[in-house]
DOMI-570608 format. One record per atom (N, C-alpha, C, O): atom name; x, y, z. Coordinates in Angstrom, 1 decimal. Each point is the difference from the previous one (the first is absolute). Layout:
<rec site="CA" x="X" y="Y" z="Z"/>
...
This chain:
<rec site="N" x="-6.3" y="36.5" z="-67.3"/>
<rec site="CA" x="1.2" y="-0.2" z="-0.7"/>
<rec site="C" x="0.7" y="-1.2" z="0.5"/>
<rec site="O" x="0.0" y="-0.3" z="1.2"/>
<rec site="N" x="0.5" y="-0.5" z="-2.1"/>
<rec site="CA" x="0.7" y="-1.3" z="0.3"/>
<rec site="C" x="1.5" y="0.2" z="-0.1"/>
<rec site="O" x="0.5" y="0.8" z="-0.9"/>
<rec site="N" x="0.3" y="-1.4" z="1.7"/>
<rec site="CA" x="1.4" y="0.0" z="-0.1"/>
<rec site="C" x="0.6" y="-1.4" z="0.3"/>
<rec site="O" x="-0.6" y="-0.8" z="0.8"/>
<rec site="N" x="1.7" y="0.6" z="-1.4"/>
<rec site="CA" x="0.7" y="-1.3" z="0.2"/>
<rec site="C" x="1.5" y="0.4" z="0.4"/>
<rec site="O" x="0.6" y="0.8" z="-0.8"/>
<rec site="N" x="-0.1" y="-1.3" z="1.9"/>
<rec site="CA" x="1.3" y="0.2" z="0.4"/>
<rec site="C" x="0.7" y="-1.3" z="-0.1"/>
<rec site="O" x="-0.4" y="-1.0" z="0.6"/>
<rec site="N" x="1.5" y="0.9" z="-1.3"/>
<rec site="CA" x="0.8" y="-1.2" z="-0.2"/>
<rec site="C" x="1.3" y="0.2" z="0.8"/>
<rec site="O" x="0.8" y="1.0" z="-0.3"/>
<rec site="N" x="-0.4" y="-1.9" z="1.2"/>
<rec site="CA" x="1.2" y="0.1" z="0.8"/>
<rec site="C" x="0.9" y="-1.2" z="-0.4"/>
<rec site="O" x="-0.5" y="-1.1" z="0.1"/>
<rec site="N" x="1.7" y="1.4" z="-0.4"/>
<rec site="CA" x="1.0" y="-1.0" z="-0.4"/>
<rec site="C" x="1.3" y="0.2" z="0.7"/>
<rec site="O" x="0.3" y="1.2" z="0.4"/>
<rec site="N" x="0.5" y="-2.2" z="-0.2"/>
<rec site="CA" x="1.3" y="0.1" z="0.6"/>
<rec site="C" x="0.9" y="0.7" z="-0.9"/>
<rec site="O" x="0.0" y="-0.1" z="-1.2"/>
<rec site="N" x="0.9" y="1.0" z="1.7"/>
<rec site="CA" x="1.0" y="0.6" z="-0.8"/>
<rec site="C" x="1.0" y="-1.0" z="-0.5"/>
<rec site="O" x="0.2" y="-1.1" z="0.6"/>
<rec site="N" x="0.4" y="1.4" z="-1.8"/>
<rec site="CA" x="1.0" y="-0.8" z="-0.6"/>
<rec site="C" x="1.1" y="-0.2" z="1.1"/>
<rec site="O" x="0.4" y="0.9" z="0.6"/>
<rec site="N" x="0.1" y="-2.1" z="-0.5"/>
<rec site="CA" x="1.1" y="-0.3" z="0.9"/>
<rec site="C" x="-0.4" y="-0.4" z="1.4"/>
<rec site="O" x="0.8" y="-0.5" z="0.7"/>
<rec site="N" x="-2.1" y="0.6" z="-0.4"/>
<rec site="CA" x="-0.5" y="-0.5" z="1.3"/>
<rec site="C" x="-0.4" y="-1.4" z="-0.2"/>
<rec site="O" x="-0.7" y="-0.4" z="-0.9"/>
<rec site="N" x="1.2" y="-0.5" z="1.8"/>
<rec site="CA" x="-0.3" y="-1.4" z="0.0"/>
<rec site="C" x="-1.5" y="-0.2" z="0.1"/>
<rec site="O" x="-0.7" y="0.7" z="0.8"/>
<rec site="N" x="0.2" y="-1.7" z="-1.5"/>
<rec site="CA" x="-1.4" y="-0.3" z="-0.1"/>
<rec site="C" x="-0.2" y="-1.5" z="0.3"/>
<rec site="O" x="-0.2" y="-0.8" z="-1.0"/>
<rec site="N" x="0.3" y="0.3" z="2.3"/>
<rec site="CA" x="-0.1" y="-1.4" z="0.2"/>
<rec site="C" x="-1.4" y="-0.6" z="-0.4"/>
<rec site="O" x="-0.1" y="-1.1" z="-0.4"/>
<rec site="N" x="-0.9" y="1.9" z="0.5"/>
<rec site="CA" x="-1.4" y="-0.5" z="-0.4"/>
<rec site="C" x="0.0" y="-0.2" z="-1.5"/>
<rec site="O" x="-0.5" y="-1.0" z="-0.5"/>
<rec site="N" x="1.1" y="1.9" z="-0.2"/>
<rec site="CA" x="0.0" y="-0.1" z="-1.5"/>
<rec site="C" x="0.8" y="-1.2" z="-0.4"/>
<rec site="O" x="-0.3" y="-0.8" z="-0.9"/>
<rec site="N" x="1.5" y="0.5" z="1.6"/>
<rec site="CA" x="0.8" y="-1.2" z="-0.2"/>
<rec site="C" x="-0.8" y="-1.3" z="0.3"/>
<rec site="O" x="0.1" y="-0.9" z="-0.8"/>
<rec site="N" x="-0.9" y="0.9" z="1.9"/>
<rec site="CA" x="-0.8" y="-1.1" z="0.3"/>
<rec site="C" x="-1.0" y="-0.3" z="-1.1"/>
<rec site="O" x="-0.3" y="-1.1" z="-0.3"/>
<rec site="N" x="-0.4" y="2.2" z="-0.2"/>
<rec site="CA" x="-1.0" y="-0.2" z="-1.0"/>
<rec site="C" x="0.7" y="-0.5" z="-1.3"/>
<rec site="O" x="-0.5" y="-0.9" z="-0.6"/>
<rec site="N" x="1.7" y="1.4" z="0.3"/>
<rec site="CA" x="0.7" y="-0.4" z="-1.2"/>
<rec site="C" x="0.3" y="-1.5" z="0.1"/>
<rec site="O" x="-0.2" y="-0.8" z="-0.9"/>
<rec site="N" x="0.7" y="0.3" z="2.1"/>
<rec site="CA" x="0.3" y="-1.4" z="0.2"/>
<rec site="C" x="-1.2" y="-0.9" z="-0.1"/>
<rec site="O" x="0.0" y="-1.0" z="-0.6"/>
<rec site="N" x="-1.2" y="1.5" z="1.1"/>
<rec site="CA" x="-1.2" y="-0.7" z="0.0"/>
<rec site="C" x="-0.5" y="-0.2" z="-1.4"/>
<rec site="O" x="-0.5" y="-1.0" z="-0.4"/>
<rec site="N" x="0.6" y="2.1" z="-0.4"/>
<rec site="CA" x="-0.5" y="0.0" z="-1.4"/>
<rec site="C" x="0.8" y="-1.1" z="-0.8"/>
<rec site="O" x="-0.5" y="-0.7" z="-0.8"/>
<rec site="N" x="1.9" y="0.7" z="1.1"/>
<rec site="CA" x="0.8" y="-0.9" z="-0.7"/>
<rec site="C" x="-0.3" y="-1.5" z="0.4"/>
<rec site="O" x="-0.1" y="-0.9" z="-0.9"/>
<rec site="N" x="-0.2" y="0.7" z="2.2"/>
<rec site="CA" x="-0.3" y="-1.3" z="0.4"/>
<rec site="C" x="-1.4" y="-0.5" z="-0.5"/>
<rec site="O" x="-0.3" y="-1.2" z="0.0"/>
<rec site="N" x="-0.5" y="2.2" z="-0.3"/>
<rec site="CA" x="-1.4" y="-0.4" z="-0.6"/>
<rec site="C" x="0.1" y="-0.2" z="-1.5"/>
<rec site="O" x="-1.0" y="-0.3" z="-0.7"/>
<rec site="N" x="2.2" y="0.5" z="0.1"/>
<rec site="CA" x="0.2" y="-0.3" z="-1.4"/>
<rec site="C" x="-0.1" y="1.2" z="-0.9"/>
<rec site="O" x="-0.1" y="-0.1" z="-1.2"/>
<rec site="N" x="0.0" y="1.3" z="1.8"/>
<rec site="CA" x="0.0" y="1.2" z="-0.8"/>
<rec site="C" x="1.4" y="0.4" z="-0.4"/>
<rec site="O" x="0.7" y="0.7" z="0.8"/>
<rec site="N" x="-0.3" y="-1.1" z="-2.0"/>
<rec site="CA" x="1.4" y="0.3" z="-0.5"/>
<rec site="C" x="0.0" y="1.4" z="-0.5"/>
<rec site="O" x="-1.0" y="0.6" z="-0.4"/>
<rec site="N" x="2.2" y="0.0" z="0.3"/>
<rec site="CA" x="0.2" y="1.2" z="-0.6"/>
<rec site="C" x="-0.2" y="1.2" z="0.9"/>
<rec site="O" x="0.0" y="1.2" z="-0.5"/>
<rec site="N" x="-0.2" y="-1.4" z="1.8"/>
<rec site="CA" x="-0.1" y="1.2" z="0.9"/>
<rec site="C" x="1.4" y="0.3" z="0.5"/>
<rec site="O" x="0.6" y="-0.8" z="0.8"/>
<rec site="N" x="-0.1" y="1.9" z="-1.2"/>
<rec site="CA" x="1.4" y="0.4" z="0.3"/>
<rec site="C" x="0.1" y="0.6" z="1.4"/>
<rec site="O" x="1.0" y="-0.1" z="0.7"/>
<rec site="N" x="-2.0" y="0.9" z="-0.3"/>
<rec site="CA" x="0.0" y="0.7" z="1.2"/>
<rec site="C" x="-1.4" y="0.4" z="0.4"/>
<rec site="O" x="-0.8" y="0.3" z="-0.8"/>
<rec site="N" x="0.6" y="-0.2" z="2.2"/>
<rec site="CA" x="-1.3" y="0.5" z="0.5"/>
<rec site="C" x="0.3" y="1.0" z="1.1"/>
<rec site="O" x="0.8" y="-0.2" z="0.8"/>
<rec site="N" x="-1.5" y="1.3" z="-0.9"/>
<rec site="CA" x="0.1" y="1.0" z="1.0"/>
<rec site="C" x="-1.5" y="0.3" z="0.5"/>
<rec site="O" x="-0.8" y="0.2" z="-0.9"/>
<rec site="N" x="0.6" y="-0.3" z="2.2"/>
<rec site="CA" x="-1.4" y="0.2" z="0.5"/>
<rec site="C" x="-0.2" y="1.4" z="0.4"/>
<rec site="O" x="1.0" y="0.7" z="0.3"/>
<rec site="N" x="-2.2" y="-0.3" z="-0.2"/>
<rec site="CA" x="-0.4" y="1.3" z="0.4"/>
<rec site="C" x="-1.4" y="0.0" z="0.6"/>
<rec site="O" x="-0.5" y="-1.0" z="0.4"/>
<rec site="N" x="-0.1" y="2.2" z="-0.3"/>
<rec site="CA" x="-1.4" y="0.1" z="0.5"/>
<rec site="C" x="-0.7" y="1.1" z="-0.7"/>
<rec site="O" x="0.6" y="1.0" z="-0.5"/>
<rec site="N" x="-1.9" y="-1.2" z="0.5"/>
<rec site="CA" x="-0.9" y="1.0" z="-0.7"/>
<rec site="C" x="-1.1" y="0.4" z="0.9"/>
<rec site="O" x="-0.6" y="-0.8" z="0.7"/>
<rec site="N" x="0.4" y="2.1" z="-0.7"/>
<rec site="CA" x="-1.1" y="0.6" z="0.8"/>
<rec site="C" x="-1.0" y="0.7" z="-0.9"/>
<rec site="O" x="0.4" y="0.9" z="-0.8"/>
<rec site="N" x="-1.6" y="-1.3" z="0.8"/>
<rec site="CA" x="-1.1" y="0.7" z="-0.7"/>
<rec site="C" x="-0.8" y="0.8" z="0.9"/>
<rec site="O" x="-0.5" y="-0.4" z="1.0"/>
<rec site="N" x="0.4" y="1.7" z="-1.3"/>
<rec site="CA" x="-0.7" y="1.0" z="0.9"/>
<rec site="C" x="-1.0" y="0.7" z="-0.8"/>
<rec site="O" x="0.1" y="0.2" z="-1.2"/>
<rec site="N" x="-1.2" y="0.2" z="1.9"/>
<rec site="CA" x="-1.1" y="0.8" z="-0.5"/>
<rec site="C" x="0.1" y="1.3" z="0.8"/>
<rec site="O" x="-0.2" y="0.0" z="1.2"/>
<rec site="N" x="0.4" y="1.1" z="-1.9"/>
<rec site="CA" x="0.1" y="1.3" z="0.7"/>
<rec site="C" x="-1.2" y="0.9" z="-0.3"/>
<rec site="O" x="-0.5" y="0.0" z="-1.1"/>
<rec site="N" x="0.1" y="0.8" z="2.1"/>
<rec site="CA" x="-1.0" y="1.0" z="-0.3"/>
<rec site="C" x="0.6" y="1.2" z="-0.7"/>
<rec site="O" x="1.2" y="0.2" z="0.0"/>
<rec site="N" x="-2.0" y="0.5" z="-0.8"/>
<rec site="CA" x="0.5" y="1.2" z="-0.6"/>
<rec site="C" x="0.3" y="-0.3" z="-1.5"/>
<rec site="O" x="0.0" y="-1.1" z="-0.5"/>
<rec site="N" x="0.3" y="2.2" z="-0.2"/>
<rec site="CA" x="0.3" y="-0.1" z="-1.4"/>
<rec site="C" x="1.3" y="0.8" z="-0.4"/>
<rec site="O" x="0.4" y="0.0" z="-1.2"/>
<rec site="N" x="0.3" y="0.5" z="2.2"/>
<rec site="CA" x="1.3" y="0.8" z="-0.3"/>
<rec site="C" x="1.1" y="-1.0" z="0.0"/>
<rec site="O" x="0.5" y="-0.5" z="1.0"/>
<rec site="N" x="0.0" y="0.2" z="-2.3"/>
<rec site="CA" x="1.0" y="-1.0" z="-0.2"/>
<rec site="C" x="1.3" y="0.4" z="0.7"/>
<rec site="O" x="0.7" y="-0.9" z="0.6"/>
<rec site="N" x="-0.3" y="2.2" z="-0.7"/>
<rec site="CA" x="1.2" y="0.4" z="0.6"/>
<rec site="C" x="0.0" y="-0.2" z="1.5"/>
<rec site="O" x="1.0" y="-0.4" z="0.6"/>
<rec site="N" x="-2.1" y="0.8" z="0.1"/>
<rec site="CA" x="-0.1" y="-0.2" z="1.4"/>
<rec site="C" x="0.0" y="-1.5" z="0.4"/>
<rec site="O" x="0.6" y="-0.4" z="1.0"/>
<rec site="N" x="-1.2" y="-0.4" z="-1.8"/>
<rec site="CA" x="0.0" y="-1.5" z="0.2"/>
<rec site="C" x="1.4" y="-0.5" z="-0.1"/>
<rec site="O" x="0.4" y="-0.8" z="0.8"/>
<rec site="N" x="0.3" y="1.2" z="-1.8"/>
<rec site="CA" x="1.4" y="-0.5" z="-0.2"/>
<rec site="C" x="0.9" y="0.4" z="1.1"/>
<rec site="O" x="0.8" y="-0.8" z="0.5"/>
<rec site="N" x="-1.0" y="2.0" z="0.0"/>
<rec site="CA" x="0.8" y="0.5" z="1.1"/>
<rec site="C" x="-0.4" y="-0.8" z="1.3"/>
<rec site="O" x="0.9" y="-0.4" z="0.7"/>
<rec site="N" x="-2.1" y="0.1" z="-0.5"/>
<rec site="CA" x="-0.4" y="-0.8" z="1.2"/>
<rec site="C" x="0.5" y="-1.4" z="-0.1"/>
<rec site="O" x="0.4" y="-0.6" z="1.0"/>
<rec site="N" x="-0.5" y="0.0" z="-2.2"/>
<rec site="CA" x="0.5" y="-1.3" z="-0.2"/>
<rec site="C" x="1.5" y="-0.1" z="0.2"/>
<rec site="O" x="0.5" y="-1.0" z="0.7"/>
<rec site="N" x="0.2" y="1.9" z="-1.2"/>
<rec site="CA" x="1.5" y="0.0" z="0.3"/>
<rec site="C" x="0.3" y="0.1" z="1.4"/>
<rec site="O" x="0.9" y="-0.6" z="0.5"/>
<rec site="N" x="-1.7" y="1.4" z="0.3"/>
<rec site="CA" x="0.2" y="0.2" z="1.4"/>
<rec site="C" x="-0.3" y="-1.4" z="0.7"/>
<rec site="O" x="0.7" y="-0.4" z="0.9"/>
<rec site="N" x="-1.8" y="-0.2" z="-1.3"/>
<rec site="CA" x="-0.4" y="-1.3" z="0.5"/>
<rec site="C" x="1.2" y="-1.0" z="-0.2"/>
<rec site="O" x="0.3" y="-0.8" z="0.9"/>
<rec site="N" x="0.3" y="0.8" z="-2.1"/>
<rec site="CA" x="1.1" y="-1.0" z="-0.3"/>
<rec site="C" x="1.2" y="0.3" z="0.9"/>
<rec site="O" x="0.6" y="-0.9" z="0.6"/>
<rec site="N" x="-0.3" y="2.2" z="-0.5"/>
<rec site="CA" x="1.2" y="0.4" z="0.8"/>
<rec site="C" x="-0.2" y="-0.3" z="1.5"/>
<rec site="O" x="1.0" y="-0.3" z="0.7"/>
<rec site="N" x="-2.2" y="0.4" z="-0.2"/>
<rec site="CA" x="-0.2" y="-0.2" z="1.4"/>
<rec site="C" x="-0.4" y="-1.4" z="0.4"/>
<rec site="O" x="0.2" y="-0.4" z="1.2"/>
<rec site="N" x="-0.9" y="-0.4" z="-2.1"/>
<rec site="CA" x="-0.5" y="-1.3" z="0.4"/>
<rec site="C" x="0.1" y="-1.1" z="-1.0"/>
<rec site="O" x="0.5" y="-1.1" z="0.3"/>
<rec site="N" x="-0.9" y="1.3" z="-1.5"/>
<rec site="CA" x="-0.1" y="-1.1" z="-1.0"/>
<rec site="C" x="1.3" y="-0.6" z="-0.5"/>
<rec site="O" x="0.0" y="-1.1" z="-0.3"/>
<rec site="N" x="1.0" y="1.9" z="0.3"/>
<rec site="CA" x="1.3" y="-0.4" z="-0.5"/>
<rec site="C" x="1.1" y="0.3" z="1.0"/>
<rec site="O" x="0.0" y="1.0" z="0.7"/>
<rec site="N" x="1.0" y="-1.9" z="-0.6"/>
<rec site="CA" x="1.2" y="0.2" z="0.8"/>
<rec site="C" x="1.0" y="0.6" z="-1.1"/>
<rec site="O" x="0.7" y="-0.8" z="-0.6"/>
<rec site="N" x="-0.6" y="2.1" z="0.6"/>
<rec site="CA" x="0.7" y="0.6" z="-1.1"/>
<rec site="C" x="1.5" y="-0.2" z="0.1"/>
<rec site="O" x="0.8" y="0.4" z="-0.9"/>
<rec site="N" x="-0.3" y="-1.0" z="2.0"/>
<rec site="CA" x="1.4" y="-0.3" z="0.0"/>
<rec site="C" x="0.3" y="-1.2" z="-0.9"/>
<rec site="O" x="1.1" y="0.0" z="-0.7"/>
<rec site="N" x="-2.0" y="-0.9" z="0.6"/>
<rec site="CA" x="0.3" y="-1.2" z="-0.8"/>
<rec site="C" x="-1.1" y="-0.2" z="-1.1"/>
<rec site="O" x="0.2" y="-1.0" z="-0.8"/>
<rec site="N" x="-1.2" y="1.8" z="0.7"/>
<rec site="CA" x="-1.1" y="-0.2" z="-1.0"/>
<rec site="C" x="-0.2" y="1.3" z="-0.8"/>
<rec site="O" x="0.2" y="1.1" z="0.5"/>
<rec site="N" x="-0.6" y="-1.4" z="-1.8"/>
<rec site="CA" x="-0.5" y="1.1" z="-0.9"/>
<rec site="C" x="-1.5" y="-0.1" z="0.0"/>
<rec site="O" x="-0.6" y="-1.1" z="0.3"/>
<rec site="N" x="0.0" y="2.2" z="-0.7"/>
<rec site="CA" x="-1.5" y="-0.1" z="-0.2"/>
<rec site="C" x="-0.4" y="0.8" z="-1.3"/>
<rec site="O" x="0.7" y="0.9" z="-0.4"/>
<rec site="N" x="-1.8" y="-1.3" z="-0.2"/>
<rec site="CA" x="-0.5" y="0.6" z="-1.1"/>
<rec site="C" x="-1.5" y="0.3" z="0.2"/>
<rec site="O" x="-0.7" y="-0.9" z="0.5"/>
<rec site="N" x="0.2" y="2.1" z="-0.9"/>
<rec site="CA" x="-1.4" y="0.3" z="0.3"/>
<rec site="C" x="-0.7" y="0.2" z="-1.4"/>
<rec site="O" x="0.5" y="0.7" z="-0.9"/>
<rec site="N" x="-1.6" y="-1.4" z="0.7"/>
<rec site="CA" x="-0.9" y="0.2" z="-1.1"/>
<rec site="C" x="-1.3" y="0.5" z="0.4"/>
<rec site="O" x="-0.6" y="-0.6" z="1.0"/>
<rec site="N" x="0.0" y="1.5" z="-1.7"/>
<rec site="CA" x="-1.3" y="0.6" z="0.4"/>
<rec site="C" x="-0.9" y="-0.2" z="-1.2"/>
<rec site="O" x="0.4" y="0.3" z="-1.2"/>
<rec site="N" x="-1.6" y="-0.7" z="1.4"/>
<rec site="CA" x="-1.0" y="-0.1" z="-1.0"/>
<rec site="C" x="-1.3" y="0.6" z="0.5"/>
<rec site="O" x="-0.3" y="-0.1" z="1.2"/>
<rec site="N" x="-0.6" y="0.6" z="-2.1"/>
<rec site="CA" x="-1.3" y="0.5" z="0.5"/>
<rec site="C" x="-1.1" y="-1.0" z="-0.1"/>
<rec site="O" x="-1.1" y="0.3" z="0.4"/>
């Protein structure tokens, strides 16, 4: 089973890397970019076929390691 975890900063948390990317895009001539927020993506391959157990394990992984839940949100997608 495959899973994708997307981690993004919570609204209101400053994103200096996103601001740097936004500035670089503008300096490269890409007009019309109003805002950039950066994040991270984790692609995982899990053993088993129980989606509920996989979702529970992934949420635990995010809470313990993959995301800093004080300043970040995460979303879990599972595909077979």
